[in-house]
TORGUDO-416254 format. One record per residue: residue number from 1; residue in three letters; x negated, y negated, z negated of N, C-alpha, C in turn. Coordinates in pm, whole numbers, plus 50000, padded with zeros to 5 digits. Each point is the difference from the previous one (the first is absolute). Example, Ala and Ser with C-alpha at 12.3 -4.5 7.8 and 13.67 -1.06 7.14 Angstrom:
# residues 2
DONU     i    aa      nu      nv      nw     cau     cav     caw      cu      cv      cw
DONU     1   ALA   48681   50569   49220   50089   49881   50000   49910   49880   50000
DONU     2   SER   50035   49895   50072   49918   49881   49994   50077   49891   49927
# end
This chain:
# residues 203
DONU     i    aa      nu      nv      nw     cau     cav     caw      cu      cv      cw
DONU     1   MET   34539   59723   19855   49968   49940   50159   50149   50023   50072
DONU     2   ARG   50061   50154   49956   50173   49994   50090   50057   49875   49939
DONU     3   LEU   49955   49955   49843   50109   49911   50009   49993   49845   50093
DONU     4   HIS   49821   50008   50000   50067   49843   50089   50002   50038   50184
DONU     5   THR   49991   50109   50014   50074   50072   50122   50118   49918   50011
DONU     6   GLY   50049   50095   49895   50192   49971   49942   50055   49881   50035
DONU     7   LEU   49858   49899   49913   50068   49851   50076   49981   49929   50077
DONU     8   LEU   49886   50104   50082   49950   49962   50113   50136   50006   50090
DONU     9   LEU   50053   50040   50000   50113   50140   50104   50133   49858   49961
DONU    10   LEU   50007   50023   49903   50134   49927   49932   49941   49833   50073
DONU    11   ALA   49928   49949   49955   49987   49843   50089   50057   50008   50105
DONU    12   LEU   49896   50099   50101   50033   50034   50141   50124   49982   50026
DONU    13   ALA   50111   50016   49903   50142   50049   50077   50089   49916   49976
DONU    14   VAL   49914   49886   49899   50095   49933   49945   49953   49861   50126
DONU    15   THR   49871   49964   50050   49954   49925   50042   50125   50023   50209
DONU    16   ALA   49942   50183   49960   50096   49974   50186   50145   49969   49944
DONU    17   GLN   50010   50032   49889   50221   49998   49951   50001   49853   50055
DONU    18   ALA   49888   49911   49923   50031   49823   50001   49984   49948   50129
DONU    19   GLN   49889   50026   50108   49983   49995   50103   50138   49982   50096
DONU    20   PRO   49984   49933   50129   50152   49943   50019   50021   50108   50159
DONU    21   GLY   50123   50042   50019   50005   50099   50122   49959   49907   50099
DONU    22   LEU   50120   50147   50095   50002   49949   50122   50167   49974   49997
DONU    23   TYR   50029   49914   50135   50089   49988   50053   50043   50076   50137
DONU    24   LYS   50134   50052   50022   50024   50036   50115   50120   49965   50039
DONU    25   TRP   50050   49983   50115   50077   49914   50075   50038   50028   50134
DONU    26   VAL   50117   49957   50007   50007   50028   50147   50078   49819   50053
DONU    27   ASP   49861   49983   50118   50087   49832   50058   50099   49987   50092
DONU    28   GLU   50060   49901   50040   50073   49985   50047   49985   50072   50132
DONU    29   SER   49865   49991   50070   49952   50073   50131   50046   50154   49926
DONU    30   GLY   50057   50045   49969   49961   50190   49964   49870   50040   49926
DONU    31   ARG   49912   49916   50003   49874   50044   49998   49936   50014   49866
DONU    32   VAL   49979   50103   49928   49963   50041   49903   49851   49932   49919
DONU    33   GLN   50032   49928   49884   49878   49881   49940   49971   50005   49899
DONU    34   TYR   49890   50035   49959   49890   50010   49865   49996   49864   49966
DONU    35   SER   49941   49972   49844   49884   49898   49980   50027   50029   49840
DONU    36   ASP   49869   49931   49896   50057   50016   49873   50036   49838   49951
DONU    37   HIS   50059   49931   50098   50123   49961   49991   50158   49954   49999
DONU    38   PRO   50145   50013   49980   50045   50062   50007   50082   49868   50129
DONU    39   PRO   50075   50015   50052   50031   49897   50146   50083   49900   49947
DONU    40   ILE   49949   49828   50018   50015   49964   49998   50190   49938   50009
DONU    41   GLN   50084   50046   50099   50072   50057   49991   50053   50080   50081
DONU    42   PRO   50079   50036   49836   50031   50168   50003   50130   50086   50111
DONU    43   PRO   49929   50024   50092   50053   50089   50083   50169   50069   49932
DONU    44   ARG   50015   50032   50111   50173   50029   49942   50018   50148   49957
DONU    45   SER   49886   50078   50090   50031   50135   49884   49888   50006   49862
DONU    46   GLY   49904   49944   49970   49984   49985   49936   49883   50041   49960
DONU    47   THR   49919   49987   49899   49822   50031   49974   49968   50073   49954
DONU    48   ALA   49941   50103   49977   49898   50133   49982   49904   49973   49945
DONU    49   GLU   50006   49993   49794   49845   50010   49989   49954   50069   49963
DONU    50   LEU   49861   50081   50057   49913   50091   50013   49871   49981   49881
DONU    51   SER   49930   50108   49990   49911   50041   49923   49894   49999   50112
DONU    52   HIS   49878   49926   49914   49855   50020   50114   49991   50158   50060
DONU    53   GLN   50076   50076   49977   49999   50147   49989   50069   50015   50101
DONU    54   GLY   50152   49922   50020   50024   50032   50095   50168   50008   49849
DONU    55   MET   50023   50036   49947   50108   50042   49984   50057   49962   49976
DONU    56   VAL   50145   49963   50042   50124   49886   49938   49988   50034   49893
DONU    57   ARG   50037   49828   49930   50017   49953   49866   50127   49969   49986
DONU    58   GLN   50023   49916   50111   50178   49961   50025   50023   50026   50104
DONU    59   PRO   50093   50049   50087   50068   50032   50095   50040   49886   50075
DONU    60   ALA   50030   49976   50079   50078   49875   50119   50114   50013   49922
DONU    61   GLU   50036   49862   50024   50135   49951   49977   50090   49893   50036
DONU    62   THR   50117   50062   50067   50097   49858   49964   50040   49925   49952
DONU    63   PRO   50014   49860   50045   50044   49952   49886   50093   49988   49952
DONU    64   GLU   50076   50108   50102   50197   50086   49979   49905   50099   49858
DONU    65   ALA   49978   50060   49967   49972   50085   49969   49913   49943   49939
DONU    66   ARG   49928   49952   49931   50016   49958   49894   50065   49843   49931
DONU    67   GLN   50039   49970   50062   50120   49960   49902   50139   50114   49963
DONU    68   ALA   49998   50125   50058   50067   50136   49944   49914   50053   49879
DONU    69   ARG   49886   49970   50052   49949   50026   49810   50012   49967   49895
DONU    70   GLU   49951   49832   50065   49987   49859   49922   50128   50033   49894
DONU    71   ALA   50126   50099   50087   50133   49943   49927   50003   50131   49911
DONU    72   ALA   50019   50115   50047   49955   50087   49938   49949   50033   49867
DONU    73   ALA   49857   49930   50044   49923   50002   49792   50062   49907   49932
DONU    74   ALA   50086   49884   50067   50045   49899   49923   50143   50083   49902
DONU    75   ALA   50030   50044   50105   50166   50111   49945   49964   50096   49894
DONU    76   ARG   49866   50072   49999   49911   50100   49950   50003   49902   49829
DONU    77   LYS   49952   49855   50021   49953   49912   49894   50123   49958   49913
DONU    78   ALA   50131   49985   50111   50052   49975   49919   50082   50078   49956
DONU    79   GLU   50051   50131   50012   50008   50161   49953   49956   49978   49896
DONU    80   GLU   49906   50043   50006   49888   50005   49887   50001   49959   49843
DONU    81   GLU   50036   49792   50020   50064   49950   49930   50112   50015   49903
DONU    82   ARG   50115   50059   50100   50078   50003   49967   50053   50113   49887
DONU    83   LEU   49905   50085   50046   49989   50101   49944   49924   49975   49810
DONU    84   ARG   49889   49936   50021   49935   49991   49904   50121   49870   49889
DONU    85   LEU   50016   49934   50057   50099   49897   49913   50191   50134   49982
DONU    86   GLU   49998   50064   50048   50120   50045   49954   49930   50147   49907
DONU    87   ALA   49867   50007   49987   49964   50065   49879   49974   49922   49904
DONU    88   ARG   49993   49925   49979   49970   49856   49910   50159   49972   49961
DONU    89   GLN   50075   50037   50038   50123   49957   49974   50066   50106   49923
DONU    90   ASP   49975   50100   50031   50086   50116   49987   49925   50042   49871
DONU    91   LYS   49851   49957   49929   49938   50029   49931   50094   49901   49838
DONU    92   VAL   50038   49846   50053   50003   49900   49954   50146   50073   49938
DONU    93   LEU   50044   50040   50070   50211   50001   49992   49972   50146   49882
DONU    94   LEU   49843   50141   50041   50054   50068   49839   49919   49999   49899
DONU    95   GLU   49920   49821   49979   49927   50059   49901   50131   49830   49934
DONU    96   SER   50062   49936   50074   50058   49938   49966   50119   50024   49938
DONU    97   TYR   50100   50133   50016   50085   49964   49956   50023   50179   49930
DONU    98   ARG   50048   50068   49908   49995   50160   49997   50133   49990   50051
DONU    99   THR   50092   49940   50011   50130   50121   50070   50066   49927   50035
DONU   100   GLU   50079   50045   50135   50047   49877   50078   50106   49872   49961
DONU   101   ALA   50076   50052   49820   50079   49926   49969   49914   49878   49934
DONU   102   ASP   49837   49983   49991   49931   49898   49967   49999   49921   50153
DONU   103   LEU   49979   50127   50055   49990   49876   50135   50078   49948   50045
DONU   104   ARG   50123   50071   50010   50149   49926   50032   50020   49897   49884
DONU   105   ARG   49953   49978   49889   50033   49870   49864   49908   49932   50079
DONU   106   GLU   49940   49999   50051   49872   49888   50015   50025   49934   50123
DONU   107   ARG   50066   50103   50102   50024   49897   50114   50122   49932   49975
DONU   108   GLU   50118   50049   49884   50124   49969   49978   49969   49827   49974
DONU   109   ARG   49880   50026   49871   49978   49870   49922   49951   49862   50132
DONU   110   GLN   49956   50091   50070   49915   49881   50074   50117   49909   50083
DONU   111   ILE   50071   50091   50089   50139   49949   50024   50058   49940   49954
DONU   112   GLY   50006   50048   49836   50120   49904   49928   49937   49846   50013
DONU   113   THR   49889   50040   49960   49903   49828   50030   49967   49873   50028
DONU   114   VAL   50062   50079   50150   50058   49889   50145   50140   50027   50015
DONU   115   GLN   50041   50071   49964   50141   49975   50001   50056   49926   49902
DONU   116   SER   49909   49944   49867   50059   49926   49939   49924   49857   50070
DONU   117   GLY   49881   49982   50045   50001   49920   50153   50091   49890   50043
DONU   118   ILE   50046   50125   50084   50141   49977   50026   50086   49926   49967
DONU   119   ASN   50045   50117   49894   50140   49932   49933   49951   49845   49972
DONU   120   ALA   49882   49952   49911   49996   49830   49975   50002   49944   50130
DONU   121   LEU   49936   49981   50131   49973   49928   50045   50165   50037   50109
DONU   122   GLN   50042   50090   49981   50226   49965   50075   50046   49903   49901
DONU   123   LEU   49970   50007   49843   50028   49892   49910   50010   49897   50065
DONU   124   ARG   49867   49949   50003   49914   49882   50019   50071   49983   50114
DONU   125   ARG   49998   50038   50125   50029   49985   50114   50139   49920   50025
DONU   126   GLU   50121   50097   49875   50140   49977   49979   50003   49862   49960
DONU   127   ALA   49911   49981   49863   49997   49844   49944   49950   49886   50107
DONU   128   LEU   49883   50065   50098   49985   49858   50107   50135   49965   50096
DONU   129   ALA   50078   50149   50015   50058   49984   50119   50118   49879   49945
DONU   130   ARG   50060   50024   49909   50080   49910   49858   49962   49870   50051
DONU   131   ARG   49932   49956   49946   49848   49891   50006   50009   49918   50129
DONU   132   LEU   50011   50069   50104   49974   49989   50135   50167   49978   50106
DONU   133   ALA   50099   50033   49940   50132   50042   50001   50060   49786   49919
DONU   134   ASP   49966   50006   49905   50039   49874   49991   49879   49915   50066
DONU   135   TYR   49953   49982   50020   49865   49917   50057   50109   49939   50132
DONU   136   GLU   50049   50140   50080   49993   49985   50092   50178   49955   50012
DONU   137   ARG   50093   49984   49938   50087   49928   49924   50020   49847   49997
DONU   138   ASP   49920   50046   49869   49948   49845   50035   49956   49907   50153
DONU   139   ALA   49957   50093   50003   49929   49882   50222   50094   49996   50009
DONU   140   ALA   50095   50085   50020   50144   50005   50092   50081   49932   49940
DONU   141   GLY   49994   49959   49915   50100   49888   49926   49939   49896   50042
DONU   142   PHE   49854   49975   50001   49973   49844   50089   50002   50000   50135
DONU   143   ARG   50010   50088   50049   50030   49986   50177   50153   50022   49991
DONU   144   ARG   50077   49972   49889   50154   49974   50063   50049   49919   50005
DONU   145   GLN   49933   49883   49876   49987   49897   49985   49923   49872   50047
DONU   146   ASN   49955   50100   50117   49917   49916   50098   49873   49930   50009
DONU   147   LYS   49947   50086   49811   49875   49917   49976   49895   50139   50036
DONU   148   ALA   49881   49895   49919   49876   50063   50090   50002   50094   49828
DONU   149   VAL   49962   50119   50074   49896   50110   49872   49880   49941   49920
DONU   150   PRO   50069   49968   49870   49831   49953   49977   49898   50089   49958
DONU   151   PRO   49917   49889   50036   49822   50082   50018   50015   50176   49921
DONU   152   ALA   49993   49897   49873   49966   50105   49861   50108   50099   50059
DONU   153   LEU   50119   49996   50045   50082   50129   49986   49921   50052   50111
DONU   154   ASP   50020   49970   50106   49942   50100   50148   49865   50031   50006
DONU   155   THR   49877   49987   49867   49867   50066   49931   50090   50103   50003
DONU   156   ASN   50039   49968   49884   50070   50129   49934   50046   50121   50016
DONU   157   ARG   50085   49916   50069   50057   50131   50106   49915   50082   50093
DONU   158   ARG   49876   49892   50072   49904   50093   50032   49909   50089   49937
DONU   159   ILE   49978   49972   49920   49905   50028   49906   50114   50145   49920
DONU   160   ALA   50063   49984   49990   50084   50133   49957   49986   50098   50098
DONU   161   ALA   50055   49943   50119   50030   50102   50107   49859   50092   50031
DONU   162   GLN   49872   49931   49998   49885   50064   50048   49987   50082   49843
DONU   163   GLU   50020   49996   49921   50000   50069   49872   50100   50137   50010
DONU   164   GLN   50096   49950   50061   50097   50149   49998   49939   50041   50142
DONU   165   ARG   49943   49978   50115   49928   50104   50064   49836   50029   49918
DONU   166   ASP   49935   49978   49956   49897   50024   49933   50077   50085   49979
DONU   167   LEU   50107   50055   49849   50035   50069   49913   50039   50160   50123
DONU   168   ASP   50110   49964   50094   49994   50047   50083   49881   50191   50044
DONU   169   GLN   49921   49900   50060   49812   50022   50080   49998   50109   49851
DONU   170   GLN   50002   49904   49856   49918   50121   49875   50148   50102   50069
DONU   171   LEU   50142   49980   49940   50017   50142   49997   50023   50102   50131
DONU   172   MET   49970   49896   50041   49993   50134   50220   49869   50097   49900
DONU   173   GLN   49885   49951   49958   49890   50030   49956   49973   50115   49865
DONU   174   ARG   50065   49963   49941   50061   50043   49911   50090   50142   50031
DONU   175   GLN   50105   49969   50062   50076   50067   49981   49939   50186   50129
DONU   176   GLN   49903   49938   50062   49895   50084   50076   49914   50077   49900
DONU   177   GLU   49886   49856   49971   49952   50163   49904   50079   50095   49882
DONU   178   ALA   50129   49987   49968   50094   50131   49934   49966   50117   50092
DONU   179   VAL   50097   49969   50100   50037   50073   50131   49860   50018   49990
DONU   180   GLN   49857   49933   50053   49914   50160   49982   49961   50060   49841
DONU   181   LEU   49986   49913   49924   49985   50156   49849   50077   50075   49998
DONU   182   ARG   50143   49995   50029   50088   50129   50015   49978   50070   50099
DONU   183   SER   49905   49916   50114   49965   50088   50109   49872   50110   49917
DONU   184   ARG   49889   49950   49996   49907   50049   49949   50048   50101   49880
DONU   185   MET   50073   49934   49907   50041   50065   49866   50053   50163   50041
DONU   186   GLU   50064   50020   50112   50059   50116   50097   49860   50053   50070
DONU   187   ALA   49911   49965   50031   49956   50066   50064   49882   50066   49945
DONU   188   ASP   49962   49893   49864   49906   50061   49892   50111   50155   49944
DONU   189   LEU   50106   49953   49982   50034   50142   49923   49967   50124   50097
DONU   190   ALA   50067   50002   50095   49966   50096   50113   49825   50037   50036
DONU   191   ARG   49896   49948   49910   49861   50020   50087   50063   50072   49840
DONU   192   TYR   49972   49905   49889   49988   50096   49868   50016   50156   50022
DONU   193   ARG   50168   49969   50054   49993   50170   49993   49928   50086   50025
DONU   194   GLN   50019   49958   50136   49832   50086   50130   49947   50049   49889
DONU   195   LEU   49866   49909   49912   49907   50028   49972   50001   50048   49864
DONU   196   ARG   50112   49970   49932   50029   50063   49803   50160   50089   50052
DONU   197   PRO   50035   50076   50053   50085   50021   50086   50057   50076   49808
DONU   198   GLN   50179   50017   49996   50112   50025   49888   49965   50134   49997
DONU   199   PRO   49988   50036   49856   49976   50182   49978   50180   50018   50015
DONU   200   SER   50015   50147   50060   50155   50001   50016   50070   50048   49902
DONU   201   VAL   50109   49985   49984   50127   50024   49937   50009   50187   50000
DONU   202   SER   49984   50043   49895   50086   50132   50091   50186   50014   49946
DONU   203   PRO   50098   50038   50081   50080   50016   49956   50040   50061   49881
# end
């Protein structure tokens, strides 16, 4: 019997919570309004949601207050995500490298790989610059003789110029990547020292 009574009370409580509440707001004339439906046009002062017993479920909130609350909630969520990501990165650092020297060695290897790519691009650009200079010299020779530049030469010159612009773009991207890797290495080393301080050496 007690079990049935308890289940009945629980069902009544759940039903009461599921029922829609009341809404309270102040209209443009300053009069307090109550309804079981929220106002079609939300008032500037906000709308409070009440239970059928008159208890406040959700206090009235102005649009500015709601925006501030939502902004604060978004900021908290962003900070929680930042801390979660930082904790995961810290775990990777500690599990991947036994010593600071291991970390430095790996980062230097990554930077070296990018630098090798930069060196190869620079060699290609130097060869391309010489070829483009030859095209320009040949075209200038035709113009000095008051002759039209052959279409094939003009096409080759334009293609080489476009390749040079593409190489310049690739070089800039690789150089930025090298700078970012070096900056990341310094940041990772600093963080690693915080997470795993080196033992002090007695004089």
